[in-house]
C-alpha positions as CSV (number, residue, x, y, z in Angstrom):
1,M,76.0,-54.8,-120.7
2,E,77.7,-57.1,-123.4
3,L,77.6,-55.1,-127.5
4,R,78.4,-57.2,-130.2
5,L,79.4,-57.1,-133.2
6,A,78.6,-59.0,-136.3
7,N,79.9,-58.7,-139.5
8,V,80.2,-54.9,-139.5
9,T,81.1,-52.2,-142.5
10,K,81.4,-49.1,-142.3
11,R,82.6,-47.6,-145.4
12,Y,84.0,-43.7,-145.7
13,G,83.6,-43.0,-149.3
14,T,85.0,-46.2,-151.9
15,G,87.3,-47.1,-148.2
16,A,85.8,-49.5,-145.5
17,A,87.2,-48.2,-142.4
18,V,85.8,-51.1,-140.8
19,D,85.3,-54.1,-143.3
20,G,83.2,-57.1,-142.0
21,I,84.5,-57.6,-138.0
22,D,82.9,-59.7,-135.9
23,L,83.7,-58.0,-131.8
24,T,81.9,-58.9,-128.3
25,F,82.8,-57.0,-125.4
26,A,81.9,-58.6,-122.9
27,S,80.4,-57.5,-119.3
28,G,82.7,-56.3,-117.1
29,R,86.2,-56.7,-119.1
30,T,88.2,-53.9,-119.9
31,T,89.3,-54.2,-124.2
32,A,91.8,-51.9,-125.3
33,L,91.3,-51.3,-130.0
34,L,94.9,-51.7,-130.3
35,G,96.5,-50.9,-134.0
36,P,97.9,-47.8,-136.1
37,S,96.1,-44.7,-136.6
38,G,93.7,-45.2,-139.5
39,C,93.1,-48.7,-138.4
40,G,89.3,-48.2,-137.6
41,K,89.5,-48.2,-134.4
42,S,88.2,-44.6,-132.9
43,T,85.0,-46.1,-136.3
44,V,84.2,-48.8,-133.7
45,L,83.1,-46.8,-130.8
46,R,81.3,-44.5,-133.0
47,L,79.0,-47.6,-134.4
48,L,79.0,-48.5,-130.8
49,V,77.2,-45.3,-129.9
50,A,75.4,-44.8,-132.6
51,L,77.1,-41.5,-133.5
52,V,77.1,-44.1,-136.5
53,S,75.4,-46.6,-138.6
54,P,77.0,-49.8,-140.2
55,D,76.7,-50.1,-144.0
56,A,76.5,-54.0,-143.5
57,G,76.1,-56.4,-140.2
58,E,74.2,-56.1,-137.0
59,I,75.1,-54.0,-133.9
60,T,73.1,-56.1,-130.9
61,I,72.9,-55.3,-126.9
62,D,72.6,-57.5,-124.4
63,G,71.5,-60.2,-127.6
64,R,69.0,-58.0,-129.4
65,P,69.7,-55.8,-132.0
66,L,70.2,-52.0,-132.4
67,A,67.1,-50.0,-133.3
68,A,66.6,-46.3,-133.6
69,E,64.1,-45.9,-130.8
70,D,67.1,-48.2,-128.9
71,I,69.3,-44.8,-129.3
72,E,68.9,-42.0,-127.1
73,A,68.7,-45.3,-124.1
74,L,71.4,-46.8,-124.8
75,R,73.7,-43.5,-124.8
76,R,72.3,-43.3,-121.0
77,R,73.4,-46.4,-121.0
78,V,77.3,-45.4,-122.3
79,G,80.1,-43.0,-120.7
80,Y,82.0,-41.3,-124.1
81,V,85.2,-39.3,-123.5
82,I,86.5,-38.0,-126.6
83,Q,89.7,-37.1,-127.7
84,D,91.5,-34.4,-125.5
85,G,88.4,-34.1,-123.4
86,G,85.9,-32.2,-125.3
87,L,84.9,-30.0,-122.6
88,F,83.3,-26.8,-123.2
89,P,85.0,-23.8,-122.8
90,H,82.3,-21.4,-121.3
91,L,81.5,-24.0,-118.2
92,T,83.2,-24.1,-115.2
93,A,85.3,-27.4,-114.3
94,A,82.0,-28.3,-112.5
95,E,79.5,-27.6,-114.8
96,N,80.6,-29.5,-117.9
97,V,80.4,-32.4,-114.8
98,T,76.9,-31.7,-113.9
99,L,75.7,-31.1,-117.0
100,M,73.6,-34.0,-118.1
101,A,72.7,-33.7,-114.0
102,R,70.9,-30.1,-114.9
103,H,69.3,-31.3,-117.7
104,L,67.4,-33.9,-116.4
105,R,66.4,-31.5,-113.6
106,W,68.6,-33.5,-110.9
107,D,67.9,-31.7,-107.5
108,P,71.4,-29.7,-106.6
109,A,72.2,-31.8,-104.0
110,R,71.8,-35.1,-104.7
111,A,74.2,-33.2,-108.2
112,A,76.8,-32.3,-105.8
113,K,76.9,-35.0,-104.1
114,R,77.7,-36.9,-107.0
115,L,80.7,-34.1,-108.0
116,D,82.1,-35.0,-105.3
117,E,82.2,-39.4,-105.3
118,L,82.8,-38.4,-108.9
119,A,86.2,-35.8,-107.3
120,A,87.2,-38.6,-105.3
121,L,87.7,-41.4,-107.7
122,T,89.8,-39.4,-110.1
123,R,91.7,-37.7,-107.8
124,F,90.2,-34.2,-109.0
125,P,91.5,-31.6,-106.5
126,T,87.9,-29.8,-105.1
127,D,89.9,-26.6,-105.8
128,A,90.3,-26.9,-109.5
129,L,86.1,-26.8,-109.9
130,A,85.9,-23.4,-110.3
131,R,88.5,-23.6,-112.9
132,Y,87.6,-23.2,-116.9
133,P,89.1,-25.5,-119.4
134,N,91.5,-23.1,-120.0
135,E,92.9,-23.0,-116.8
136,L,93.6,-27.1,-116.1
137,S,96.7,-28.9,-117.2
138,G,95.5,-31.0,-119.2
139,G,95.2,-34.5,-117.0
140,Q,92.9,-32.1,-114.8
141,V,91.1,-31.8,-118.3
142,Q,90.9,-35.1,-118.7
143,R,89.9,-36.3,-115.8
144,V,86.9,-33.4,-116.2
145,A,86.1,-35.5,-119.5
146,I,85.8,-38.8,-117.4
147,M,83.8,-37.6,-114.4
148,R,81.3,-36.0,-116.9
149,A,80.5,-39.6,-118.4
150,L,80.8,-41.1,-115.1
151,L,78.0,-38.8,-114.2
152,L,75.4,-40.8,-115.1
153,D,76.1,-44.6,-113.7
154,P,77.2,-45.7,-117.1
155,E,77.1,-50.2,-117.5
156,M,79.4,-49.3,-120.1
157,L,82.8,-46.8,-120.8
158,L,84.4,-45.4,-123.8
159,L,87.2,-43.8,-124.2
160,D,89.1,-42.1,-127.0
161,E,93.0,-41.6,-127.1
162,P,92.9,-40.6,-123.5
163,L,96.0,-40.1,-123.3
164,S,97.6,-39.2,-126.2
165,A,97.7,-35.5,-125.7
166,L,99.7,-35.8,-122.9
167,D,103.6,-35.6,-121.9
168,P,105.0,-38.4,-120.0
169,L,105.0,-37.8,-116.8
170,V,101.0,-37.1,-116.6
171,R,100.1,-40.0,-119.1
172,T,101.6,-42.6,-116.2
173,E,100.0,-41.1,-113.4
174,L,96.8,-40.9,-115.2
175,R,97.7,-44.0,-116.6
176,D,97.7,-45.9,-113.9
177,D,94.6,-43.6,-112.0
178,L,92.3,-45.4,-114.8
179,R,94.0,-48.8,-114.3
180,A,92.6,-48.1,-110.9
181,I,89.4,-46.4,-111.5
182,F,88.5,-49.4,-114.1
183,R,89.2,-52.1,-111.5
184,S,86.4,-49.7,-108.8
185,F,83.7,-50.9,-110.5
186,A,82.3,-53.0,-112.5
187,K,81.9,-51.8,-115.9
188,T,82.8,-52.6,-119.1
189,V,85.3,-50.7,-120.6
190,I,86.5,-50.3,-124.4
191,V,89.3,-47.5,-124.3
192,V,91.1,-47.0,-128.1
193,T,95.1,-46.2,-128.2
194,H,97.8,-46.6,-130.4
195,D,99.9,-47.0,-127.5
196,V,100.9,-51.0,-126.3
197,G,102.5,-50.6,-123.0
198,E,98.9,-48.5,-122.7
199,A,96.9,-51.5,-124.4
200,A,98.5,-53.7,-122.1
201,H,98.6,-51.8,-118.8
202,L,94.6,-51.0,-118.7
203,A,92.9,-54.5,-121.2
204,D,91.9,-57.4,-119.4
205,V,91.5,-58.9,-124.1
206,V,93.6,-56.6,-126.1
207,V,92.2,-56.3,-129.9
208,L,94.5,-55.1,-132.4
209,M,93.2,-53.5,-135.6
210,R,94.0,-53.3,-139.2
211,A,92.5,-51.6,-142.5
212,G,89.1,-52.4,-140.8
213,R,90.1,-55.9,-140.1
214,V,90.7,-57.7,-137.0
215,V,94.2,-59.5,-136.7
216,Q,94.4,-60.7,-133.6
217,Q,92.5,-60.6,-130.3
218,G,93.3,-61.9,-126.7
219,P,95.6,-61.3,-123.6
220,M,98.2,-59.7,-123.8
221,A,100.1,-61.9,-123.0
222,T,99.2,-64.5,-125.7
223,L,99.1,-61.7,-128.6
224,A,103.4,-61.1,-127.6
225,S,103.9,-65.3,-126.9
226,A,101.5,-66.6,-129.8
227,P,100.8,-63.8,-132.5
228,A,98.4,-65.0,-135.5
229,D,99.7,-62.7,-138.4
230,P,103.9,-61.3,-138.6
231,F,101.9,-57.5,-138.3
232,V,101.4,-58.6,-134.8
233,T,105.4,-59.2,-134.0
234,A,105.8,-55.8,-135.2
235,F,103.0,-53.9,-134.1
236,L,104.2,-55.3,-130.4
237,A,107.7,-54.8,-131.1
238,T,106.8,-50.7,-131.4
239,G,105.7,-50.8,-127.3
240,N,108.2,-53.1,-126.1
241,G,109.5,-51.1,-123.3
242,G,105.8,-50.6,-122.0
243,L,104.7,-53.4,-122.5
244,A,107.9,-55.0,-120.3
245,A,107.0,-52.1,-117.8
246,A,103.7,-53.0,-118.1
247,A,103.6,-57.3,-117.4
248,E,106.0,-55.9,-114.6
249,T,103.4,-53.6,-113.2
250,R,100.5,-56.4,-113.7
251,R,102.4,-58.8,-112.3
């Protein structure tokens, strides 16, 4: 599944959250949308799942313009993990994960099998599936959110700051698990983050944004060795420790 934004602009009031950007998300690759708060990276995700509409430009899926009648089908092809998980507090972990299975009237045995597969994939403890979100750790909440996003075996997975609310140890563990998950299936993955080391560790391609525009895109090694703008150098310097650790891990 390939998604493309062509000269896309999205405005809120008089300001442009996304300002005439061109981006292609290639099938089967992991892309990190990197940049400071307010640079437009989360807006890009919302545009891709049609939660908001562009004020200008065009969004295409596999070369075909996205139309209103395609939106429901698109959302079933895309898994979306929002910040802090977004779990329903009145449902158990298992019920959160299998919500769409019940909506689509899956056979209970099929839903239970898929739940077991996802728990194994995300290394989620099966004895915690009966717990409610307020009984789970932060890392467990994010694992449930990831399982829920993967339930329908989507072609594309979008994650908006999936690690931002976690303490450092849990963050490192889940980051490593996410990288393993991404490598275990041939899906298009887009991760929004403001963390340089996280982007380097998870992504094949990094898109660095500022003020709604793309400053530079490519492998993290290219951004580090051949920055297109002084901002690239300055921003990457904020995460030198994480960048070095990620480079060592990828060797």
